[in-house]
C-alpha positions in Angstrom: -24.0 -19.5 -0.1 -25.6 -17.5 -2.5 -25.3 -17.0 -6.8 -23.6 -13.6 -5.9 -21.3 -14.7 -3.4 -20.0 -18.2 -5.6 -19.3 -15.5 -9.1 -17.1 -14.1 -6.6 -15.3 -16.8 -5.0 -15.1 -18.9 -8.6 -13.7 -15.5 -10.3 -11.1 -14.8 -7.8 -10.3 -18.6 -7.7 -9.4 -18.2 -11.2 -7.2 -14.8 -10.5 -9.3 -12.9 -13.1 -10.4 -8.9 -12.3 -14.4 -8.1 -13.0 -12.9 -6.4 -16.2 -11.8 -9.9 -17.4 -15.0 -11.9 -16.7 -16.7 -9.9 -18.6 -14.8 -9.8 -20.8 -14.6 -13.3 -21.5 -18.3 -13.1 -21.0 -19.1 -10.8 -23.8 -20.8 -8.4 -21.0 -19.9 -4.9 -19.5 -17.9 -4.6 -16.0 -21.1 -3.0 -14.6 -22.6 -6.2 -15.2 -20.7 -8.6 -13.5 -20.0 -6.0 -10.6 -23.7 -5.8 -10.5 -24.5 -10.0 -10.2 -21.5 -10.1 -7.1 -23.1 -6.8 -5.4 -26.9 -9.2 -5.5 -28.1 -6.3 -7.3 -29.3 -8.4 -10.2 -29.4 -12.2 -11.5 -27.5 -13.0 -15.1 -30.2 -15.3 -17.8 -30.0 -18.6 -17.5 -28.0 -18.2 -21.0 -25.7 -16.1 -18.6 -25.9 -18.9 -16.6 -24.7 -21.5 -18.9 -21.9 -19.4 -20.0 -20.2 -19.1 -16.2 -20.9 -22.5 -15.6 -18.5 -23.8 -18.8 -16.6 -21.0 -18.2 -15.9 -21.8 -14.9 -15.9 -25.5 -14.8 -18.8 -26.0 -12.7 -22.6 -27.4 -12.9 -25.1 -25.0 -13.7 -26.8 -26.8 -10.2 -24.1 -25.5 -8.2 -24.7 -22.1 -9.2 -28.3 -22.2 -8.9 -28.5 -24.0 -6.0 -28.0 -22.6 -2.9 -27.3 -26.0 -0.5 -24.5 -26.6 -2.3 -21.6 -24.9 -0.4 -18.3 -26.7 -3.4 -18.7 -26.8 -7.1 -18.3 -30.3 -8.4 -15.6 -29.2 -11.2 -16.1 -31.2 -14.8 -13.3 -31.7 -15.4 -11.9 -33.5 -11.7 -14.7 -33.1 -9.5 -12.6 -32.3 -6.5 -13.5 -30.6 -3.6 -11.7 -27.1 -3.4 -10.3 -26.4 -0.5 -11.4 -24.6 2.6 -11.0 -21.2 3.0 -11.3 -18.5 6.0 -14.6 -17.0 6.2 -14.8 -13.3 6.7 -17.8 -11.7 7.9 -19.4 -8.4 7.7 -19.1 -7.7 11.5 -14.7 -8.6 11.4 -14.5 -6.5 7.6 -16.1 -3.5 8.9 -13.8 -4.0 12.3 -11.2 -4.7 9.8 -11.7 -1.5 7.7 -11.5 0.6 10.5 -8.4 -0.1 11.6 -6.8 0.3 8.2 -8.2 3.8 8.8 -6.3 4.1 11.9 -3.5 2.8 11.2 -3.3 5.0 7.9 -3.0 8.5 9.9 -0.5 7.0 12.2 2.1 5.7 9.8 1.7 8.2 7.6 2.3 10.7 10.5 5.0 8.4 11.2 7.0 8.1 7.5 6.2 12.0 7.8 8.4 12.4 11.0 11.2 10.2 9.8 11.5 12.4 6.9 11.5 16.0 8.9 14.3 13.8 12.1 17.2 15.4 10.0 15.5 19.6 9.4 16.6 20.8 12.5 20.0 18.7 12.4 20.8 20.0 9.4 19.9 24.2 9.9 21.2 23.9 13.6 24.5 22.8 12.4 24.7 25.2 9.3 23.7 27.9 11.0 26.2 27.3 13.8 28.9 26.6 11.4 28.0 30.2 10.1 28.2 32.0 13.5 24.5 33.0 13.0 23.9 30.7 16.3 25.7 31.3 19.6 26.5 27.7 19.7 29.4 25.5 18.3 29.4 22.8 15.7 29.3 21.0 18.6 26.6 21.8 20.4 23.6 22.0 17.6 24.8 18.8 16.4 23.8 17.4 19.3 20.8 19.3 19.5 20.4 18.0 16.1 20.2 14.4 16.7 18.7 14.5 19.6 15.3 16.0 18.5 16.5 13.4 15.7 16.7 10.4 17.6 13.2 11.6 19.2 11.4 12.0 16.3 12.6 8.8 14.6 11.3 7.2 18.1 8.2 8.7 18.0 8.0 7.2 14.7 9.1 3.6 15.5 6.3 4.0 18.3 4.0 4.6 15.9 4.9 1.5 13.9 4.8 -0.6 16.6 1.3 0.0 17.9 0.3 0.5 14.2 2.1 -3.4 13.7 -0.1 -5.1 16.9 -3.3 -3.9 16.4 -3.6 -5.1 12.8 -1.9 -8.4 13.7 -5.0 -9.9 13.7 -5.6 -10.0 10.7 -2.5 -10.3 8.9 -4.6 -13.4 7.3 -6.2 -10.7 5.4 -2.9 -10.1 3.7 -1.7 -13.5 3.3 -4.2 -15.8 3.0 -6.8 -16.6 0.0 -10.0 -15.6 1.8 -13.8 -16.1 1.5 -16.1 -12.9 2.1 -19.4 -13.9 3.1 -22.6 -12.4 2.0 -22.9 -9.0 1.6 -19.2 -8.8 2.9 -18.1 -7.7 -1.0 -20.7 -5.2 -2.3 -20.1 -3.4 1.0 -16.3 -3.1 0.1 -16.8 -2.0 -3.5 -19.4 1.0 -1.8 -16.8 1.7 0.4 -14.2 1.7 -2.1 -16.2 4.2 -4.6 -17.4 6.7 -1.9 -13.7 6.8 -1.1 -12.1 6.7 -4.7 -12.6 10.6 -5.5 -10.8 11.2 -2.0 -8.0 8.6 -3.0 -7.3 10.8 -6.3 -8.0 14.2 -5.1 -5.1 13.6 -1.9 -2.4 11.5 -4.1 -2.2 13.8 -6.8 -1.9 16.5 -4.7 0.8 13.8 -3.1 2.9 13.5 -6.1 2.8 17.1 -6.8 4.1 18.0 -4.0 7.0 15.7 -4.2 7.4 16.8 -7.7 7.5 20.4 -7.1 9.8 19.8 -3.7 13.2 20.3 -5.4 11.9 24.3 -6.6 13.2 25.6 -3.0 16.5 24.7 -3.7 16.3 25.3 -7.4 15.7 29.0 -6.2 18.1 28.9 -3.8 20.9 28.7 -5.9 19.1 30.6 -8.3 18.4 33.9 -6.2 20.3 32.9 -3.3 24.0 35.1 -4.7 25.8 32.0 -2.7 24.1 32.8 0.4 24.7 28.7 2.0 22.2 29.5 4.6 19.9 30.7 1.8 20.7 26.7 0.7 20.1 25.2 4.1 16.5 26.8 4.0 15.7 25.1 1.0 16.9 22.3 2.0 14.3 22.2 4.8 11.9 23.9 2.8 12.2 20.4 -0.4 12.3 17.8 2.7 8.6 19.5 4.6 7.3 19.0 0.9 8.4 15.5 0.3 6.9 15.0 4.1 3.6 16.2 3.6 3.5 14.8 0.5 4.3 11.8 1.2 2.1 11.9 4.5 -1.2 12.3 2.0 0.5 9.1 -0.8 0.8 7.1 2.1 -2.4 7.8 4.4 -5.3 7.1 1.6 -2.3 4.0 0.2 -3.1 2.0 3.1 -7.3 2.0 3.1 -7.5 1.6 -0.8 -5.2 -1.5 0.0 -7.4 -2.3 2.7 -10.4 -3.0 -0.1 -8.5 -4.2 -2.1 -7.4 -7.5 0.9 -11.1 -8.1 1.2 -11.5 -7.9 -2.8 -8.6 -9.6 -3.4 -7.7 -8.0 -6.6 -4.3 -5.7 -7.3 -2.1 -6.2 -5.2 -3.4 -8.9 -3.1 -4.9 -11.6 -5.3 -4.7 -15.6 -4.9 -1.4 -15.2 -7.1 0.0 -12.2 -6.0 -0.5 -13.7 -2.3 1.6 -16.5 -3.2 4.6 -14.6 -4.7 4.5 -12.4 -1.4 4.4 -15.1 0.8 7.3 -17.6 -1.3 9.6 -13.7 -1.3 8.7 -12.4 1.6 12.2 -13.0 3.3 14.4 -10.7 -0.4 12.5 -8.2 0.7 12.9 -8.5 4.2 16.7 -8.7 4.0 16.3 -5.5 1.1 15.4 -3.2 3.6 17.6 -4.2 6.5 20.4 -3.6 3.7 19.0 -0.3 2.9 18.8 1.3 6.3 22.5 -0.5 7.1 23.7 1.7 4.2 21.9 4.6 5.3 22.9 5.3 9.0 26.9 3.9 7.9 26.7 6.9 5.5 24.8 9.2 7.7 27.1 9.1 10.1 30.0 7.9 8.3 30.3 10.9 6.1 28.3 13.4 8.4 25.9 14.1 5.5 22.2 13.2 7.3 21.3 16.8 4.8 22.4 14.0 1.3 21.6 10.4 2.0 17.8 10.5 2.7 17.7 10.8 -0.9 19.1 6.5 -0.1 15.2 6.2 0.9 13.6 7.3 -2.8 16.1 5.4 -5.3 15.7 2.6 -2.7 12.0 2.4 -2.8 12.3 2.9 -6.8 14.8 0.2 -7.1 12.7 -2.2 -4.9 9.8 -1.9 -7.2 12.1 -2.1 -10.1 13.7 -5.7 -9.1 9.6 -7.1 -7.7 8.4 -6.2 -11.0 11.3 -8.2 -12.5 10.9 -11.0 -10.0 7.0 -10.9 -10.5 7.5 -11.8 -14.2 9.6 -14.3 -13.8 7.4 -16.5 -11.7 4.7 -15.6 -14.0 6.6 -16.7 -17.2 8.1 -19.8 -15.4 3.6 -20.4 -14.6 
């Protein structure tokens, strides 16, 4: 293991970002990035600072043949971490890019699934179609289940493809020489795409309600115009969410390899302890959504469950993280 990889390994074991390490050393984040990417080497003074900060000897940092840190406090060997090679890292990122498009499409299909049901049932009820209300609802439900079934098939296929890399999400890892630098380079190249598509996706979700407001203001009480506006709302949300989900999955792949953000080691421990909470939560949300939709025939309104549940879940998760952090 070379110096660059040792700095990465020790920084991650301490749960610090590049910015945090740079601040502790009194250097810029770019300097730390260059050290970790083997683009430059810290001078002897910085090496001494690093040894004191990490609690290891300068010999460990400078001699490639010493693979384990000799702790200045305890001298206990660190437990073995699963290594990630360049080939495996490249295969993982390739899989994430492919799965991102499929999962995003599946999510879009789920959001679009009730659109035809809303339009057909509404048009039949208003006498705009040569169909009975039952026939229109039956056709709409058939398409709904077809789209949801297609989405589920995509999700299952993606889950099976990703299963071999599940350890990257849940276990601490040790990236071999060059892997971290490769991941950072590819992330920087992707950054502009990520920012652009994330912005467009968020804007589409925000302005999605405009057709509904316009129909209320200009529709003159025409209920069919309102139904079309609801359909347009769902289409805009679906496209926006597709963009957000696709780039977010790719971005999170870089974070997994670099053990940053949600995939920092302390967060992996948190996720492992609280997996049952998220699983139970989303099962209850799904049950509530289906019960509301079927019992009230409110498919045109029940979709609101998902954005509300997503925001609420984020708040619950943030509270749990804060409690865990305060408890040490």
